[in-house]
C-alpha positions as CSV (number, residue, x, y, z in Angstrom):
1,M,-25.4,73.8,-0.5
2,N,-24.4,75.0,2.9
3,T,-21.6,73.4,5.1
4,T,-23.9,71.7,7.3
5,S,-25.6,69.7,4.2
6,I,-22.2,68.8,3.0
7,V,-21.2,67.5,6.5
8,I,-24.5,65.5,6.7
9,L,-23.9,64.0,3.2
10,G,-20.3,63.1,3.8
11,V,-21.3,61.4,7.1
12,S,-24.0,59.5,5.5
13,A,-21.7,58.4,2.8
14,M,-19.3,57.2,5.4
15,L,-21.9,55.5,7.2
16,L,-23.2,53.6,4.1
17,M,-19.6,52.8,3.1
18,A,-19.0,51.5,6.7
19,M,-22.2,49.5,6.6
20,G,-21.2,48.1,3.2
21,V,-18.0,47.0,4.6
22,I,-19.6,45.3,7.6
23,V,-22.0,43.6,5.3
24,F,-19.2,42.4,3.1
25,V,-17.0,41.3,6.0
26,V,-20.1,39.4,7.6
27,L,-20.8,37.7,4.2
28,Y,-17.4,36.9,3.7
29,Q,-16.8,35.6,7.1
30,R,-20.1,33.4,6.5
31,R,-18.8,32.1,3.3
32,V,-15.4,31.2,4.8
33,I,-17.1,29.3,7.8
34,Q,-19.3,27.5,5.2
35,T,-16.3,26.4,3.0
36,Q,-14.4,25.5,6.2
37,I,-17.5,23.2,7.1
38,Q,-17.6,21.8,3.8
39,I,-13.9,21.2,3.8
40,E,-14.3,19.5,7.2
41,Q,-17.1,17.4,6.0
42,L,-15.2,16.3,3.1
43,N,-12.0,15.6,5.1
44,H,-14.2,13.5,7.5
45,S,-15.8,11.5,4.7
46,K,-12.5,10.9,3.0
47,Q,-11.0,9.8,6.5
48,Q,-13.9,7.5,7.0
49,E,-13.5,6.2,3.5
50,L,-9.8,5.4,4.0
51,L,-10.5,3.8,7.3
52,H,-13.2,1.7,5.7
53,A,-10.6,0.7,2.9
54,S,-8.0,-0.1,5.4
55,I,-10.5,-2.4,7.4
56,Q,-11.7,-4.0,4.3
57,S,-8.2,-4.6,3.0
58,E,-7.2,-6.3,6.3
59,E,-10.5,-8.5,6.2
60,E,-9.7,-9.5,2.6
61,E,-6.2,-10.5,3.8
62,R,-7.7,-12.6,6.5
63,M,-9.9,-14.2,4.1
64,R,-7.1,-14.8,1.7
65,I,-5.0,-16.4,4.4
66,A,-7.8,-18.6,5.5
67,S,-8.6,-19.7,2.0
68,E,-4.8,-20.7,1.5
69,L,-5.0,-22.8,4.9
70,H,-8.3,-24.4,3.8
71,D,-7.5,-25.0,0.2
72,D,-3.9,-25.6,0.1
73,V,-2.5,-26.6,3.4
74,A,-5.5,-28.6,4.9
75,P,-5.8,-31.1,1.9
76,T,-1.9,-31.8,1.9
77,L,-2.0,-32.6,5.4
78,A,-5.1,-34.9,4.9
79,S,-3.0,-36.7,2.4
80,I,-0.3,-37.2,4.8
81,R,-2.6,-38.4,7.3
82,L,-4.0,-41.0,4.7
83,Y,-0.3,-42.1,3.6
84,L,0.8,-42.6,7.0
85,S,-2.5,-44.7,7.7
86,T,-1.8,-46.8,4.9
87,A,1.9,-47.1,5.7
88,A,1.0,-48.4,9.2
89,G,-0.5,-51.6,7.4
90,R,2.6,-51.9,5.1
91,P,5.5,-52.2,7.3
92,D,7.9,-53.2,4.5
93,D,6.8,-50.3,2.2
94,N,8.9,-47.3,2.7
95,S,7.4,-45.3,-0.5
96,L,4.5,-44.1,1.3
97,I,6.7,-42.6,4.1
98,L,8.8,-41.0,1.6
99,Q,5.9,-39.4,0.0
100,S,4.3,-38.3,3.3
101,K,7.9,-36.4,4.0
102,V,8.0,-34.8,0.8
103,L,4.3,-33.5,1.3
104,L,5.2,-32.6,4.9
105,D,8.1,-30.5,3.6
106,E,5.7,-28.8,1.2
107,S,3.2,-27.9,3.8
108,L,5.9,-26.5,6.2
109,Q,7.2,-24.2,3.4
110,K,3.5,-22.9,2.8
111,I,2.9,-22.3,6.4
112,R,6.4,-20.5,6.5
113,N,5.1,-18.5,3.5
114,I,1.8,-17.6,5.1
115,A,3.6,-16.6,8.5
116,H,6.1,-14.3,6.6
117,K,3.0,-12.8,4.8
118,L,1.5,-12.0,8.3
119,Q,4.7,-10.8,10.0
120,P,8.0,-10.9,8.1
121,S,10.5,-11.9,10.8
122,T,13.4,-11.1,8.4
123,L,12.2,-7.6,8.4
124,Y,12.4,-7.2,12.1
125,Y,15.7,-8.9,12.5
126,L,17.5,-8.0,9.4
127,G,15.8,-4.9,7.9
128,L,14.3,-3.7,4.7
129,Q,17.0,-4.5,2.2
130,V,17.1,-8.3,3.1
131,S,13.3,-8.5,3.3
132,L,12.9,-6.9,-0.2
133,Q,15.5,-9.4,-1.4
134,S,13.5,-12.1,0.2
135,L,10.2,-10.9,-1.3
136,A,11.7,-11.0,-4.8
137,D,13.0,-14.5,-4.2
138,M,9.6,-15.8,-2.9
139,I,8.0,-14.3,-6.2
140,N,10.5,-15.7,-8.4
141,N,10.4,-19.2,-6.7
142,S,6.6,-19.2,-7.3
143,E,7.5,-19.3,-11.2
144,S,4.5,-17.1,-11.9
145,V,6.7,-14.1,-12.6
146,Q,10.6,-13.7,-13.1
147,A,11.5,-11.3,-10.2
148,S,14.8,-9.7,-9.1
149,Y,16.1,-7.0,-6.7
150,T,18.9,-4.6,-7.3
151,I,20.6,-2.3,-5.0
152,A,22.6,0.9,-5.6
153,Q,23.5,1.4,-1.9
154,D,22.9,-0.6,1.3
155,I,19.8,0.5,3.2
156,P,20.5,1.4,6.6
157,R,17.9,0.2,9.4
158,L,15.1,2.7,9.5
159,E,12.4,3.4,12.0
160,E,10.4,0.3,12.4
161,Q,7.1,1.9,11.1
162,T,8.8,3.3,8.1
163,E,10.4,-0.2,7.0
164,L,7.1,-2.2,7.7
165,S,5.0,0.5,5.6
166,V,7.5,0.5,2.7
167,Y,7.7,-3.4,2.7
168,R,3.9,-3.7,2.8
169,V,3.4,-1.2,0.0
170,V,5.9,-2.9,-2.0
171,Q,4.3,-6.3,-1.3
172,E,0.9,-4.9,-2.2
173,L,2.1,-3.6,-5.6
174,T,3.8,-6.8,-6.6
175,N,0.7,-8.7,-5.7
176,N,-1.1,-6.3,-7.9
177,I,1.2,-6.6,-10.6
178,I,1.1,-10.4,-10.5
179,K,-2.7,-10.5,-10.4
180,H,-3.7,-7.7,-12.5
181,A,-0.9,-6.6,-14.8
182,H,0.0,-9.9,-16.1
183,A,3.6,-9.3,-16.1
184,R,6.3,-11.6,-17.2
185,S,9.1,-9.9,-15.1
186,L,9.4,-7.4,-12.4
187,T,12.5,-5.7,-10.9
188,I,12.6,-4.0,-7.3
189,S,15.3,-1.8,-6.8
190,S,16.4,0.7,-4.1
191,A,18.6,3.7,-3.9
192,L,19.6,6.4,-1.4
193,Q,19.3,10.2,-2.4
194,E,20.4,12.4,0.6
195,Q,17.7,11.7,3.4
196,Q,15.3,9.9,1.0
197,L,15.0,6.3,0.1
198,I,13.8,5.5,-3.3
199,V,12.3,2.2,-4.0
200,S,11.1,1.5,-7.5
201,I,9.5,-1.5,-9.3
202,H,9.6,-2.0,-13.1
203,H,7.6,-4.5,-14.9
204,N,6.4,-5.3,-18.4
205,G,2.7,-5.9,-17.7
206,I,-0.4,-3.7,-18.1
207,G,0.3,-0.8,-15.7
208,I,-1.5,2.6,-14.7
209,T,-0.4,6.2,-15.0
210,Q,-0.2,8.7,-12.2
211,Q,-3.5,10.3,-13.5
212,L,-5.3,7.0,-13.4
213,Y,-4.0,6.2,-10.0
214,E,-5.3,9.7,-8.6
215,E,-8.7,9.0,-10.3
216,L,-8.9,5.5,-8.7
217,I,-8.1,6.4,-5.2
218,Y,-11.1,8.8,-5.1
219,K,-13.5,6.3,-6.5
220,K,-15.4,3.4,-4.8
221,G,-13.5,0.3,-4.8
222,A,-9.5,0.3,-5.5
223,I,-9.3,-1.1,-1.8
224,G,-5.5,-1.8,-2.3
225,L,-4.6,1.5,-3.8
226,K,-6.4,3.3,-0.9
227,N,-4.5,1.2,1.6
228,I,-1.3,2.0,-0.1
229,M,-2.0,5.7,0.1
230,T,-2.9,5.4,3.7
231,R,0.3,3.7,4.5
232,L,2.4,6.2,2.4
233,K,0.6,9.3,4.1
234,S,1.6,7.9,7.6
235,I,5.3,8.1,6.7
236,R,5.0,11.2,4.6
237,A,6.0,9.2,1.4
238,Q,5.1,9.8,-2.3
239,I,4.3,7.4,-5.0
240,C,4.6,8.0,-8.7
241,F,3.1,5.8,-11.7
242,E,4.9,6.2,-14.9
243,Q,4.6,4.6,-18.3
244,L,8.1,4.3,-19.9
245,E,7.2,2.4,-23.1
246,A,4.3,0.6,-24.6
247,N,4.8,-2.6,-22.2
248,A,7.2,-0.8,-19.7
249,F,5.9,0.6,-16.3
250,A,7.6,2.0,-13.4
251,I,6.3,2.7,-9.9
252,R,8.6,4.9,-7.7
253,L,8.2,5.4,-4.0
254,T,10.3,8.5,-2.4
255,V,10.4,7.8,1.4
256,P,12.0,10.5,3.6
257,F,13.7,9.1,6.6
258,T,15.8,9.9,9.8
259,L,17.9,7.3,11.1
260,P,16.6,5.8,14.5
């Protein structure tokens, strides 16, 4: 084989290699683009699902409040009206007036509780620490679950969005524990670790593990859990579900923060 043939073969081989590299790069880029499109579609679908979950959660909250007003407060006010109407014809009978006062006090407390659920004024004026204590007291006063709040260190005032998100998540978690876990007692606790706020909830009901939580948030339904994930994501916080013993579960929130 002469020199010319060797050069031709060498050039041909180099051209084939170059064409192979070009084809590989084109196919690889096409695959990367397709993967990126799939990821974007998945992210868009997930964002839409989270948005839908958030909207549905808010709608369920409105329906719950409307139900409380209609089924609880309204009948009490109707009873007060009946007592007062009857008392008008009995000027010497104070018992109906006293009963009306008791029912009126109950109605005022119920309305305060509803207003607190809508916009906790304690959170705005006094901060997260007092609000968590108030939430535990409210749960405890309902006599459905024995609740308490413990603190390792005082919580400083944080950014408004951080405080509100943490409070709403704890509120949602405790509501789930009361409604679904059938717990007899729960404890909310808070501590500071460097630039992180740690909020834990321990209860003796029927809990879930981290694995089950991560499975549920990617399935249809579980609106409350998806809403929790959205709130935590907005403040770059993490959540961990853990089973400590047979009837002992813990939920841990890790919230990074900077002082306002």
